[in-house]
Each structure stands twice: as C-alpha cells, then as structure tokens.
N, C-alpha and C positions, 0 to 999 in steps of 0.2 A: 736913383734912377730919373726922379723928376729934375733933379738938378742938372743931371747930364742933359736931358731934354730941353730945358731952359736955356743951358749954354748954347746948345746945338742950335736953336731957332732965334738966338741972337744975332747969329751970323746970317748976314743977307743973302748970301749965295744958298745956304741950306732952305731959307724959306722960299727962295724962288724955284729951287729943285722940288720942293714938297708942292707947292702949288701946280707946278708943271706935271709932277706926277699923278696929282689928283684930276686934273683936267684931261689927262690921257685916258685915265681909269673911266672917266665919265664918258668920253667919247667913245670908248671900246663897249661900254654898257649900252649907249643909245644905239649903236650900230647893230649889236646882238639883238635888241627889242625892235627896233624899227627897221632895220636893213632888209632889203629883198633876197631871196635865196636864188640860187639857178633853176629850180624846179618852177618858181614864180615867173620869173623872166622867159622860160622857155615855152609857158603856156600861152603866150599871146599868139592868136591864130591869123594866119595870112589871108588877105584878101585875095579875091580872084585876080586881079591885075598884079599883085606881087606874086602869087604863084605862077602865072603866066609868065611873068619877066624873069623868074628864077630858073624855069623850065628853059627858056631861050638862053639864058647865059650859060647854063650847065653844059650846054652843046659847045661852046669853045673850048678848044683844044688847050688842055693844061689848067682850066678852071676848076676842075672837079666839082664838088658839091656847092651850089650857089645858094644864099638866101637873101633874097632882096626887100627892103623896106620903103614904100613910096609915100611921100608927103604930098597931100593934094590941097588945092584951095578952090571952092566952087566947083568941085567934081573934076578939075583937070590936076594932072600932075605937075608939081613946081619943082621938086628935088627927089633924089634917091639915095640911099644908102646900100651898098653891095658887099655882102661878107662872101668868101671863098675859102675854100679849104685845100686847093692845090698849091704848088710850090710858088712861093712870092717872087715876082719879078716885075720889073718896069713894063716889059711887053705884055704880059697878061694883065696888068692893072691898065694899060692903055686900051686894050681890046675890050675888056669889060666895060671901060668909061664909054667908048664910043659905041658899043652895042646898046648900052642901056639907054644913052643919051638918043640914039637914033629910035629905038623901040618906043621911048616916051615923049618923043619929039619936044624935048627940052635940051638947054644950052649944055655943054659938056663940064662945065664948071660947077653945074648943079648936080653932079654925081659924085659921090664919095667911094672909092673902093678899097676896102679893108680885107687883110687876111683874118679868117675866122680864128677864135681861140682853140688850141689844141690840147 
C-alpha cells in the first residue's frame, strides 16, 4: 500500500490533483463555517426611504413585488439597487430604472435593476 502511494505521488499530475482537492475541501469548509445563510441575508431591515421606493415601484405594471436598497452619502441618495419578481424584460427594467431615478433624483446610470431569485 505504501509503495503504491509513493509511486502515485512521484507523478507530478497526481500531486497537483491532490493539492487541488485539498484546497477545494478547505474552501468548502470555510464556506460552511463562515458563509452567510439566506435567513441572515433576509433579516436586513429596510429604511423608510427604501420601503417608500419599493412601494412606488411595485405599482408599475408587470413589476410584481419590488425590493429596493438605497446607498446614501451625507444623507442624500447616490445609487440604488432594485429587485423585482415580475417577468423579466427590457421594458420593465427601463420603467423601473426611470421611476427609481426620478423618485431619488439621481442619474439613471446610478440605478441597477435585477430580477429577484425565485
């Protein structure tokens, strides 16, 4: 058995594969120990401005349920991320982008609109 393992590890490819497998196991272990769960991610509370924007954007036809996150600097909004669970399409993304930018008084290129995970 020992001789077979020694022969196997004399091969450079076998050593590389063994190190890669060990690294993968270490990464998976770190993710299991330190990774966030969906329950932890969902527990982030919305601010009043985010709730207001989400409410406004939910009224757009086809958007479905909308959740927004607003980044602020010195108390003023500078960018936003919008998640929607309606059907994905260019027109709905454009409408959400324009509405969010107008509601926050920011440039449209500062708004990111993405479909929510289902």
